C-alpha positions, -999 to 999 in steps of 0.1 A, spaced: 622 -281 29 601 -251 35 573 -269 19 581 -297 46 582 -276 72 549 -255 64 529 -289 59 542 -302 93 532 -271 109 500 -265 92 489 -303 102 499 -293 137 480 -264 138 448 -285 132 440 -263 102 447 -289 77 418 -313 92 391 -288 100 392 -256 84 397 -240 50 435 -227 52 446 -199 32 480 -184 23 488 -148 5 517 -149 -16 539 -124 -38 525 -90 -26 560 -71 -27 578 -95 -51 581 -79 -81 619 -83 -86 614 -118 -75 597 -122 -111 617 -103 -129 652 -87 -124 660 -72 -158 641 -56 -185 635 -90 -205 635 -117 -182 609 -130 -157 616 -159 -130 586 -178 -120 599 -210 -104 593 -196 -65 559 -187 -72 551 -219 -94 561 -239 -65 539 -218 -39 507 -226 -62 516 -260 -66 526 -267 -30 489 -253 -24 472 -273 -48 492 -304 -33 483 -296 3 447 -281 -4 459 -244 3 434 -220 -13 460 -194 -24 452 -155 -24 480 -140 -47 489 -105 -42 497 -80 -73 532 -69 -70 526 -32 -78 536 -17 -45 571 -17 -52 584 -14 -84 620 -27 -95 650 -5 -96 656 -10 -130 617 3 -140 626 35 -119 660 39 -138 643 31 -172 612 57 -166 623 79 -135 591 99 -136 571 72 -127 586 81 -89 564 104 -66 572 139 -58 572 148 -24 557 180 -7 588 200 -16 586 190 -50 614 167 -51 613 131 -63 615 105 -39 642 80 -43 639 41 -50 638 21 -20 615 14 8 579 9 -7 551 27 -26 575 45 -47 555 52 -75 529 80 -87 495 67 -93 492 94 -122 523 80 -143 513 64 -175 545 43 -177 537 30 -149 499 19 -157 516 6 -187 542 -15 -168 516 -25 -144 492 -39 -174 520 -60 -186 531 -77 -153 493 -85 -147 486 -99 -178 519 -122 -175 508 -131 -140 473 -139 -148 478 -157 -178 502 -180 -160 483 -187 -127 447 -166 -134 433 -204 -138 455 -221 -113 437 -246 -93 452 -232 -60 438 -199 -65 409 -182 -52 411 -146 -54 441 -116 -54 447 -89 -33 450 -59 -51 477 -37 -42 491 -35 -6 479 -11 19 474 19 -7 485 51 4 506 38 34 536 57 45 519 93 34 520 81 -2 481 88 -14 493 122 -27 518 133 -52 534 167 -60 552 158 -94 546 177 -128 526 148 -143 503 150 -109 497 186 -113 485 182 -150 463 155 -140 449 174 -115 444 204 -139 425 176 -160 403 167 -135 393 201 -125 385 205 -162 358 180 -164 347 188 -128 341 228 -131 341 233 -168 353 268 -176 378 285 -156 349 312 -145 332 280 -127 362 270 -110 371 309 -95 336 309 -82 336 273 -68 372 282 -49 361 318 -42 396 331 -57 387 366 -49 401 362 -16 438 372 -10 439 377 -48 442 342 -64 420 343 -96 435 323 -123 429 331 -159 430 296 -172 434 262 -158 473 261 -170 479 286 -140 464 261 -114 491 250 -90 490 222 -70 479 235 -30 515 231 -12 543 254 -7 522 286 -3 534 314 16 505 313 42 477 293 48 463 276 17 428 282 1 407 254 21 388 245 -10 417 236 -36 431 214 -9 399 196 -3 397 189 -43 430 176 -41 420 150 -15 391 141 -37 413 138 -69 440 119 -51 407 95 -42 398 94 -79 431 86 -92 433 59 -62 404 42 -72 409 42 -107 439 24 -104 427 -1 -81 398 -5 -107 421 -7 -136 443 -35 -118 408 -57 -110 396 -53 -147 430 -66 -159 427 -96 -137 391 -100 -144 398 -109 -178 423 -139 -173 405 -152 -141 374 -159 -140 354 -167 -108 384 -152 -85 375 -129 -58 392 -92 -54 400 -78 -19 422 -51 -9 440 -48 26 430 -14 42 446 2 73 434 14 110 429 46 115 435 57 79 412 80 60 436 93 33 414 73 7 377 66 14 378 28 18 340 30 8 348 42 -26 380 22 -31 355 -12 -22 329 -6 -48 351 -25 -74 360 -52 -47 341 -81 -38 358 -83 -1 370 -60 22 400 -66 45 420 -50 68 453 -54 88 448 -56 125 475 -42 147 458 -34 180 493 -29 197 509 -10 174 476 12 165 473 19 207 507 36 205 492 61 180 462 68 194 456 105 211 452 87 243 465 99 279 497 82 286 483 62 315 457 46 289 485 35 266 500 20 296 466 4 305 463 -11 270 498 -18 258 497 -54 259 462 -60 250 451 -32 227 421 -7 235 391 -29 240 373 -10 211 401 -7 183 400 -38 165 362 -42 173 358 -8 153 378 -15 124 358 -51 120 327 -32 121 340 -3 94 352 -29 71 324 -52 75 303 -23 62 327 -12 37 327 -48 22 290 -49 21 287 -74 45 319 -93 38 355 -87 54 388 -107 63 416 -96 84 445 -101 64 472 -98 84 466 -102 123 493 -92 148 509 -125 163 533 -107 184 559 -78 186 556 -57 153 584 -33 144 568 1 130 554 14 160 570 38 184 569 10 208 566 -26 204 556 -47 235 547 -85 234 510 -94 233 496 -105 268 494 -143 269 458 -152 251 456 -118 233 460 -136 199 434 -160 205 410 -134 218 418 -109 188 409 -140 166 376 -151 179 368 -113 180 370 -109 145 350 -140 141 326 -127 163 323 -93 143 315 -114 110 350 -121 95 352 -146 70 391 -153 73 415 -146 99 451 -145 87 483 -140 105 513 -115 92 532 -134 91 541 -172 88 575 -169 99 595 -138 111 617 -125 83 656 -126 98 666 -99 74 655 -65 60 632 -38 77 605 -60 92 631 -85 107 617 -73 143 580 -84 133 572 -116 148 552 -142 129 538 -177 139 571 -190 136 605 -181 148 633 -172 121 646 -206 129 613 -223 117 602 -230 153 568 -223 167 565 -191 184 537 -184 213 509 -173 189 513 -206 170 501 -225 199 468 -199 205 463 -201 166 461 -237 171 440 -235 201 411 -214 180 412 -239 153 404 -268 177 377 -248 191 363 -235 156 362 -273 144 336 -278 173 314 -248 171 294 -241 143 294 -203 137 262 -184 124 260 -159 97 263 -122 114 231 -103 114 225 -65 121 232 -46 148 206 -23 167 228 10 164 239 25 132 270 48 130 276 68 100 310 76 88 328 99 61 363 100 52 354 131 38 348 146 73 382 135 84 394 160 55 375 187 62 383 190 94 422 181 87 421 215 65 401 235 91 402 219 124 396 255 140 408 240 172 439 219 177 421 191 195 392 188 172 398 154 154 371 139 134 385 101 145 389 111 181 351 118 180 336 91 160 354 67 181 342 85 214 305 76 203 314 41 190 331 30 226 304 43 245 276 20 230 303 -8 230 307 -1 268 265 -3 270 270 -38 256 253 -25 223 265 -38 185 273 -11 160 270 -12 123 286 17 103 279 30 73 287 55 46 266 85 46 235 81 22 231 42 31 198 29 40 191 32 77 161 16 80 153 -8 107 179 4 133 166 18 168 194 44 171 213 62 145 241 84 153 262 108 131 290 117 151 297 150 127 290 154 87 300 188 77 288 184 38 255 168 39 244 159 3 209 148 -8 215 115 -6 225 118 32 195 139 42 170 115 23 187 84 42 182 102 75 146 115 68 139 80 62 155 64 92 132 46 117 147 52 147 159 79 167 188 100 151 215 119 170 238 141 150 266 155 166 282 191 162 296 207 130 273 188 108 259 207 78 284 234 86 298 235 52 290 233 14 304 209 -12 329 238 -22 338 240 18 322 273 26 295 282 51 259 274 38 240 305 32 214 292 56 240 288 83 249 253 98 234 227 98 226 236 64 203 210 46 196 195 81 174 223 89 146 203 69 151 179 102 159 205 129 148 239 128 180 257 143 206 279 131 244 276 145 253 314 144 289 311 161 312 282 167 342 283 188 371 260 199 383 259 237 417 254 250 425 227 273 417 234 306 388 258 296 357 244 305 320 252 304 296 241 331 267 226 316 237 208 334 200 189 324 183 159 331 213 134 335 232 157 360 260 185 356 289 182 332 322 201 324 325 205 286 356 216 265 370 214 230 341 229 212 309 250 217 283 261 191 260 293 195 223 281 184 196 303 178 162 281 176 128 279 193 132 242 201 136 242 239 169 230 248 170 196 266 207 204 281 217 236 287 252 256 299 249 278 330 249 308 308 217 296 295 231 282 261 218 254 244 235 223 241 212 196 232 179 200 210 153 177 197 125 177 174 105 143 173 130 116 164 158 140 158 185 151 183 214 178 173 241 182 200 259 214 197 289 204 215 321 182 220 306 160 243 324 149 276 326 109 282 303 114 312 277 132 287 283 112 260 274 81 284 245 98 299 230 107 265 234 72 248 222 54 274 190 72 277 186 73 241 195 34 240 167 28 266 139 50 246 146 31 217 141 -2 237 177 -16 230 181 -29 266 218 -12 270 235 -29 301 270 -9 319 296 -36 313 328 -35 334 357 -13 319 375 -40 300 346 -62 289 331 -64 257 297 -80 240 294 -93 205 265 -112 191 266 -132 158 231 -148 153 219 -168 184 256 -167 201 268 -138 223 306 -139 224 321 -120 256 358 -106 255 379 -96 288 407 -72 279 410 -63 317 432 -75 342 406 -86 367 383 -118 366 349 -105 353 312 -125 359 296 -131 327 266 -109 323 243 -140 311 212 -149 322 205 -180 344 207 -211 325 223 -200 299 247 -225 279 284 -220 279 296 -231 245 332 -221 256 344 -212 290 322 -204 319 304 -177 337 339 -164 350 356 -142 321 391 -149 332 415 -121 317 429 -120 282 407 -149 273 375 -147 253 347 -175 256 
């Protein structure tokens, strides 16, 4: 019966006629495949795969490892993770396992071997989603005895002898010297602030285990599923794991796009949250499209696109009419190969029963169904060219987020907030942005921005030195060594090869404490963070007390302050003009994106906006007036 409904609705969508249709199956269905130690049930999955074959559905099969069954936890309780208090977490919810558990790896190997033996060559299968939102719900780290033992083993490989570890961690401070690795504890439940370097190593170790488990699954699947691709669905504003590192073993990066859920979690003033409550912020989805396109080395999917109210945010409003269509087109404009919606039908039970789908619980189409249907019709008549390079490159580093989480030095300092402010200003200037990890090739870009890079490794310095365009480096860059210490030559450390200056002091400013600054673009009130700089370079922008803010040597600029929105806009506009990028000031809710010769415009605002298009341009969708919440 459900297969008949699926075929009916899919044909009504138009996807059957015009476009390849992908379906994702089985990502949480471990107990559905086997409810006992010895029995496995495959019938429901077989039916889904056979239906896909019959109807031309390309199936992406999820590995079921994010939700181990109850019997497995009962038989091997050590697979369950430990919380920060050192207690074993109970069965239930999701992600109730520890990366470091040998028994869980053994059971992972067993279920994946059986899964791929049965479906690895199924004619409907095209790829595998490895795991599900790895690390969500604060599950990257663990504090169980097995994790502690694995951490000690990782430190042995990384540092060798205990003397090297003590030196790297500078354990002489507060008398924290370890006599051997058996004395090393996990950095939690300390009586006062923990040593920051072990905390950073803990983040690195967690990434190492997460990537190893991801790679473990990919290798198991590869042996029995030739020709299939491997992907993973990453999340928004999530840095507990480095997506660039995790994606090294994947063919395609995917992410789960929930613009309304994310807006409620952003550190925005309440009036802005209300302003964008039904549309999402104009730059949130776009930022992640560009990030995961970079993570996927040019290939990315939206694995879960929000189709209506979700269930997990503090508040869950409905999208404004037309927004699902806009979000879909925006993903395509940014290079998405596939946009998949979560979910097909709203489940009438369990934790996500309030999470909308394309269809209601009674199997009738919901609002988003008809918007997706319209996109399918539009796509059938519009050839989409390959995505090209943007004029602006932004360097993004998850490790920087860890460094500043460990030692923020100011309550308002937040790495993602700083990065997002840089990204948003270029979007407001009508410029496309490509996002790279440190050390990536930056050749060919007219302007490179590094919002902040506290640890500058050799490959990152070489990439910046070989960049072709202007390079703007933000505050606290080069401020730490790999062991989270102040570099002996003072910040910006290795970047002094490009920018001959020394940051001799950094201070955080509480809300309301603002420093006046002036320069060629006017006067500005600056807060959050200020640096004191010694250099022979003349400052381009000064505080009224004489302290320098912006310094330049050739193509390289250093910004020694947290920029206000007004300063950042003026500075980036000036640099973009100097680089010949032809920036244009866009209305507040309007954004542009180019894909090949096509220019897409998206109106997130409440007012009708005239298209910023030259005379004689041909409109493939829409016309010269951009109506609210519709894309063209």
